[in-house]
C-alpha positions in Angstrom: 19.0 14.7 -8.1 16.0 12.9 -6.9 15.5 10.7 -4.3 14.8 7.6 -4.3 12.1 6.0 -2.2 10.5 3.1 -1.6 6.8 1.3 -2.4 5.3 -2.4 -1.5 2.9 -3.6 -3.3 0.4 -6.5 -2.5 0.2 -8.8 -5.7 -2.5 -10.8 -6.2 -3.0 -14.6 -8.3 1.0 -15.6 -8.0 1.2 -19.6 -7.8 4.8 -20.3 -8.1 8.2 -18.4 -7.8 7.8 -18.3 -11.8 4.7 -15.8 -11.3 6.7 -13.8 -9.3 9.7 -13.8 -11.3 7.4 -12.5 -14.6 6.2 -9.2 -12.6 9.3 -8.9 -11.3 10.8 -8.7 -14.8 8.1 -6.3 -16.4 8.5 -4.2 -13.3 12.0 -3.8 -13.6 11.6 -2.6 -17.4 10.3 0.5 -16.2 12.7 3.2 -16.4 13.3 4.2 -12.8 12.2 1.2 -11.1 13.8 -2.0 -9.3 11.9 -4.5 -7.9 11.9 -7.9 -6.3 8.8 -10.1 -5.9 8.9 -12.0 -3.4 6.6 -14.8 -3.5 6.6 -16.0 0.4 5.2 -13.0 1.1 2.9 -12.1 -1.8 4.6 -8.7 -2.3 6.2 -6.5 -4.9 9.5 -4.3 -3.2 9.8 -1.7 -5.5 12.3 1.1 -5.4 11.3 4.4 -7.5 14.4 6.7 -8.7 12.2 8.2 -10.9 8.8 9.9 -10.8 6.5 6.6 -11.8 2.7 7.1 -10.4 1.3 3.9 -8.8 -1.1 3.6 -11.7 1.5 2.7 -13.9 2.6 0.2 -11.6 -0.6 -1.3 -11.6 -1.0 -1.4 -14.9 2.4 -3.6 -15.2 1.1 -6.0 -13.0 -2.4 -6.1 -14.6 -0.5 -6.6 -17.9 1.4 -9.6 -16.9 -2.1 -11.3 -15.9 -2.1 -10.8 -12.1 -3.5 -8.3 -9.8 -2.5 -5.3 -7.0 -4.5 -6.4 -4.2 -5.4 -5.8 -0.4 -4.6 -9.2 1.2 -7.4 -11.2 0.6 -7.7 -14.4 2.6 -7.1 -16.6 0.0 -7.4 -20.0 2.0 -11.0 -19.5 1.6 -11.7 -20.4 -1.7 -9.3 -23.1 -1.9 -10.6 -25.1 0.8 -14.2 -25.0 -1.2 -12.6 -26.4 -4.4 -10.4 -28.7 -2.0 -13.1 -30.1 -0.6 -15.4 -30.5 -3.5 -11.9 -32.3 -5.5 -11.9 -34.6 -2.4 -15.5 -35.9 -1.5 -15.3 -36.4 -5.6 -11.9 -37.9 -6.4 -12.0 -40.0 -4.1 -15.2 -42.2 -5.0 -13.6 -42.0 -8.6 -10.5 -43.6 -7.6 -12.1 -46.3 -5.6 -14.3 -47.4 -8.4 -11.9 -46.8 -11.1 -9.0 -48.7 -9.2 -11.1 -51.5 -7.5 -12.8 -54.2 -9.2 -15.2 -55.1 -6.5 -16.5 -51.9 -6.1 -17.4 -51.1 -9.5 -20.7 -50.8 -10.5 -22.4 -51.1 -14.2 -21.3 -48.7 -16.9 -18.2 -47.6 -14.3 -16.8 -45.7 -16.7 -19.8 -43.7 -17.7 -20.2 -42.4 -14.1 -16.3 -41.8 -13.6 -16.3 -39.3 -16.6 -19.7 -37.6 -15.6 -18.2 -37.3 -11.9 -15.0 -36.0 -12.8 -16.1 -33.5 -15.0 -16.6 -31.2 -12.5 -12.8 -31.8 -10.4 -11.5 -31.4 -14.2 -12.8 -28.0 -15.1 -14.2 -26.3 -11.7 -11.7 -27.9 -9.0 -8.8 -27.1 -11.7 -9.7 -23.7 -12.9 -6.7 -22.1 -11.2 -4.1 -24.1 -13.1 -6.5 -23.5 -16.2 -6.5 -19.6 -16.1 -3.3 -19.8 -14.8 -2.3 -21.8 -17.7 -3.6 -20.0 -20.4 -1.9 -16.6 -18.8 1.1 -18.0 -19.2 0.4 -19.0 -23.1 -0.2 -15.0 -23.7 3.0 -14.3 -22.1 4.9 -17.2 -23.9 5.9 -18.4 -20.9 5.4 -22.0 -19.0 5.2 -22.5 -15.2 3.7 -25.4 -12.6 0.5 -24.6 -13.6 1.2 -25.4 -17.3 2.0 -28.8 -16.3 -1.1 -29.6 -14.1 -3.2 -28.5 -17.0 -1.7 -30.2 -19.6 -1.8 -33.5 -17.4 -5.7 -32.8 -16.4 -6.7 -32.0 -20.2 -5.0 -35.1 -21.6 -6.0 -37.4 -19.3 -9.8 -36.0 -19.2 -9.9 -36.2 -23.4 -8.1 -39.1 -23.6 -10.3 -41.2 -21.3 -13.7 -39.5 -23.1 -12.5 -40.5 -26.6 -11.8 -44.1 -25.2 -15.5 -44.3 -24.1 -16.5 -43.3 -27.8 -14.6 -46.0 -29.6 -15.3 -48.5 -27.1 -11.5 -48.7 -25.4 -11.4 -49.7 -21.7 -8.3 -47.8 -20.7 -9.7 -44.8 -19.1 -8.0 -42.6 -16.6 -10.6 -40.5 -14.9 -8.9 -41.1 -11.7 -6.1 -39.2 -12.9 -7.7 -36.5 -13.7 -9.7 -36.1 -10.5 -6.6 -37.1 -8.1 -3.6 -34.5 -9.9 -5.8 -31.3 -9.4 -7.0 -32.5 -6.2 -3.9 -33.7 -4.1 -2.0 -30.4 -6.2 -4.5 -28.0 -4.3 -4.1 -29.5 -1.1 -0.5 -29.1 -1.5 -1.3 -25.2 -2.6 -3.4 -24.6 0.7 -0.8 -26.1 2.8 1.8 -23.4 0.9 -0.6 -20.7 1.4 -1.4 -21.9 5.2 2.1 -22.1 6.3 3.4 -18.7 4.1 0.3 -17.1 6.0 1.5 -18.4 9.5 5.0 -17.3 9.0 4.5 -13.8 7.5 1.8 -13.2 10.9 5.1 -13.6 13.0 6.0 -9.8 11.9 2.5 -8.9 12.3 2.2 -10.3 15.7 5.3 -7.5 16.4 3.4 -4.9 15.5 0.0 -5.8 17.4 2.0 -6.1 20.7 1.5 -1.9 20.2 -1.8 -1.2 21.6 -3.6 0.7 19.2 -5.4 3.2 22.2 -2.7 5.4 24.5 -3.8 7.8 27.9 -2.3 10.7 27.6 -1.8 13.8 30.3 -3.1 16.9 29.1 -3.9 20.1 31.3 -7.6 19.6 31.3 -7.2 15.8 32.6 -6.6 12.2 30.9 -7.7 11.4 27.5 -7.6 8.4 25.6 -6.6 8.8 22.0 -4.9 6.6 18.9 -1.6 5.7 19.6 -0.9 6.8 16.5 -1.6 10.4 17.6 0.3 10.6 20.6 3.4 13.2 19.4 6.8 13.3 20.9 6.7 15.2 24.7 3.0 14.1 25.2 2.9 12.7 28.9 1.4 8.7 28.5 0.0 7.4 31.7 0.3 3.3 31.2 -1.6 1.6 34.4 -0.7 -2.0 36.0 -0.7 -4.6 33.7 -0.4 -2.7 30.4 1.5 -2.5 27.1 3.6 0.5 26.9 2.5 2.1 23.1 5.2 4.3 22.8 8.6 4.3 23.3 9.7 6.8 26.3 11.8 8.2 29.2 9.8 7.6 32.8 8.6 10.9 34.5 6.6 9.9 37.4 6.3 6.3 39.2 8.7 3.4 39.9 8.2 -0.3 39.2 9.1 -3.1 37.1 8.4 -3.7 32.8 8.5 -6.8 31.6 10.6 -6.4 28.2 10.7 -10.4 26.9 8.7 -9.0 23.7 12.1 -7.1 22.8 14.9 -8.7 24.3 14.1 -11.8 25.3 15.1 -10.9 28.8 12.6 -12.6 31.1 13.3 -11.0 34.4 11.4 -8.2 34.8 13.3 -4.7 35.1 13.0 -2.1 37.4 12.2 1.9 36.3 12.1 4.6 37.6 12.7 8.7 36.6 14.6 8.8 34.0 14.8 5.0 32.9 13.7 4.6 28.9 11.2 2.1 28.6 9.8 0.2 25.0 6.6 0.1 23.3 5.7 -2.8 23.8 6.7 -3.6 27.1 4.2 -4.5 29.6 4.2 -2.4 32.6 3.8 -5.2 35.5 4.1 -2.6 38.5 3.0 0.6 40.0 1.3 3.1 37.2 3.5 4.9 35.3 3.7 8.5 33.8 6.1 8.5 30.9 7.4 11.2 28.3 7.1 10.2 24.8 10.8 9.8 23.1 9.4 8.2 19.5 6.2 7.4 18.1 4.7 4.4 17.6 5.6 4.4 13.9 9.5 5.1 15.0 9.8 2.8 18.0 12.3 0.1 18.4 9.7 -2.9 17.8 9.0 -1.1 14.9 12.0 -0.9 13.6 12.4 -4.2 14.6 9.4 -5.3 12.4 10.9 -3.2 9.3 14.3 -5.5 9.6 12.6 -8.3 9.3 10.7 -7.3 6.0 13.7 -5.9 4.6 15.5 -9.6 5.4 12.7 -11.2 3.2 12.4 -8.0 0.9 15.8 -8.6 -1.0 16.6 -11.5 -3.6 19.3 -13.7 -2.1 21.9 -15.7 -4.1 20.3 -19.2 -3.8 17.0 -18.0 -5.0 18.7 -16.1 -7.7 20.0 -19.8 -8.8 16.6 -21.4 -8.1 14.9 -18.8 -10.8 17.5 -19.6 -13.7 16.7 -23.8 -13.1 13.1 -23.1 -12.8 12.9 -21.1 -16.5 14.1 -24.2 -18.2 12.6 -26.7 -16.5 9.2 -26.7 -17.2 9.6 -26.4 -20.8 12.5 -29.5 -20.2 9.3 -31.7 -18.4 6.9 -31.2 -21.2 10.2 -32.2 -23.7 10.8 -35.2 -21.6 6.7 -35.9 -21.0 6.7 -36.3 -25.3 9.7 -38.3 -25.2 8.0 -40.6 -22.9 4.9 -41.4 -24.7 7.1 -41.7 -27.5 9.8 -44.4 -26.2 7.0 -46.2 -24.6 4.2 -46.3 -27.8 7.3 -46.7 -30.3 10.3 -48.7 -29.3 8.6 -50.8 -26.4 5.1 -50.6 -28.2 2.8 -49.9 -25.3 1.3 -46.6 -26.2 -1.6 -47.2 -23.5 1.3 -47.7 -20.5 2.6 -45.2 -22.4 0.4 -42.3 -21.2 -0.1 -42.5 -17.2 3.5 -42.4 -17.7 4.1 -38.9 -19.7 1.1 -37.3 -17.4 3.1 -38.4 -14.5 6.3 -36.8 -15.8 4.2 -33.7 -16.2 3.1 -33.5 -13.0 5.3 -34.9 -10.4 8.6 -33.6 -12.1 7.4 -30.1 -11.0 9.5 -27.1 -10.6 7.9 -25.9 -7.3 9.2 -27.6 -4.7 12.4 -26.6 -5.3 11.4 -22.6 -6.4 8.9 -22.5 -3.1 11.1 -24.0 -1.0 14.2 -21.3 -0.6 11.8 -18.4 -0.3 9.3 -20.3 2.3 12.4 -21.3 4.2 14.0 -17.7 4.6 10.5 -16.1 5.7 9.7 -18.7 7.7 13.4 -18.1 9.4 13.5 -14.3 9.9 9.5 -15.2 11.6 10.6 -17.2 13.9 13.7 -15.2 14.9 11.4 -11.9 15.7 8.9 -13.9 17.1 12.2 -15.0 19.9 13.8 -11.9 19.7 16.1 -12.2 16.7 17.0 -9.8 13.8 18.1 -11.6 10.6 19.3 -8.3 8.6 20.8 -10.8 5.4 19.1 -13.6 4.6 22.4 -14.9 2.9 23.9 -15.4 6.2 21.8 -18.2 6.8 23.4 -20.5 4.6 26.2 -19.7 6.6 25.7 -20.8 9.9 26.6 -24.5 9.2 30.2 -23.0 9.3 29.1 -21.5 12.4 31.2 -23.5 15.4 31.7 -20.7 18.2 28.8 -18.6 19.3 30.4 -15.2 21.7 27.5 -13.4 23.9 27.7 -9.9 25.1 27.5 -9.2 28.8 23.7 -8.3 28.5 22.4 -12.0 27.0 21.0 -14.8 29.4 21.4 -18.3 28.7 18.6 -20.6 29.6 19.7 -23.6 28.3 23.0 -25.1 26.3 
């Protein structure tokens, strides 16, 4: 029986949790593959129990309309679109809604200036909606794209027929506001997941190793078990080791949370990431950087976000039916205004409002984002959360028991 092994894929192009669920569903259709796609970390955590090539996994992701990438910075392109959207949508909203500021032929001016927002700024929503259409699914992008297209096309038709009820400010403001929310979301998500990376950056890239010919500076990843590593005052320890020469103190606050330095002497054990604040120490390596204690802590934090929680499964099932229900509700809203109330002009903005505002992404994004932020902040403060489901049980905690080495500062 073949052993299973794990693989993480960086996914590009996801805009909401529905995208993650679609990729996850397609990956799980491959024989021998068990996958969970985490929207918050933009990664697919894949467990292979049968021989499956990397190329085949990449093809499955691409067939779903996404790409396997290398953690490109998603903030910069979003920021460009956001600034263009704000610089155009703000004046369009002013000349459309404040009568004192309306110039002659203001509706024609609004039509021309809104076009770049409704097309280029809103392009990520349109292209995502098109991908969803090919997959016969709907997401938040479908709602935003529909809202923008309906508002702009209806307003242009009104110009040609001589009508005055135009909604160019809606077509300009909607993609800009949603894009602002997406930029804030990506920024928050990246800052949260960077906490795990910060743990690993505590391990220095270079280490000074004592050889028979003298001291040599090499990459930390090249240090082998049993190598003698020299750590001067003020430097971070690159590997888990035991002291063979020197007496001093080390700062283990990154590992244990203990703010008071700990005295070390020959035969004392030290951990990678600790800071030597005493005399020069000579250490014998007991664990390389990839297997060090701090690396294991980072792995535990990543593992905590790599498993689907019970509440995430619930929000996924709700989101699957929510978008079609919102589209249906928007249609019903317009029909009621047009044929029951008899005011079709007010019915259109009401229907667009339903499309844009009644969005499941707040529900779908809040759960994975809260889990990532909680586990990452915990890691930053020396608390490792192995099972995110336990976070939902914290409201029942009435007593906390600390072992004899625990240090209380306040409380």
